[in-house]
N, C-alpha and C positions, 0 to 999 in steps of 0.2 A: 615918139612914143607917147601914148596918151597917159593921162593922170591915173586912170584905173588900172593900167598895165603894171605888173610888178614881176620881178624876177624870182620872188619868193613864192614857194608853193603854199597855197592857202590851206590845203589839207594838213600839211606838216605844221604850219603855224597853229592851227586849231588843236592839233595833237599836243604840241608843246605848251600851249596855254592851258589845256586841260590838265597836263602834268603839273604845272606850276600853281594851279588853283588850290587853295586850301581845302582839305577834305571837309565835307559837310558832316555834321554830327547827327546821327540818327536819333530820333525821339524814341524813348522807351514806351511801350504800350502797357506794361503791367500796372503802373500807378493809375492810369485811366480806367483800366478794367477793374481794379480793386475799388476805386471810388464808385464806379457804377454798380458794382455788386453790393457794396455797403449801402448805397442809396436804395437799391431794390430790396434788400433785407429789411431795412428800416421801414420802408413803405408797406411791405407785407406784414411785418410785425405790428405796425400801427393799425392797419386795417383789421387784423385779427383781434387785437385788443378792443377796438371800437365795436366789433360785432359781439364779442363775448362778454363785455362789461355790462353790468346792470345799468339801467338809466340813472343819471345823477339826481334827478328830481323825482320823488315819489309822492303821490297824493293818496292819502288814506280815505277810504269811503266812509261816510257816516254810518252809524249803527242801523238806522232805519232802512238804508238801502241794502244792507247785507242780509236782512231777513227777507226771504222770498215769498 
């Protein structure tokens, strides 16, 4: 009998090993989706504020340039 030969059924062994393996814990998706939504809302809000806000530096024109 060769070393690779066995009296045990490899399919049955794989099934038993799968049953004995600890169950894997599934990752939740809602925290990731919530973080992405929060980042998107922050980005859109920041862009809206930057478009609607007046310029931070204003330069007043001299009086002689105002007269046309």
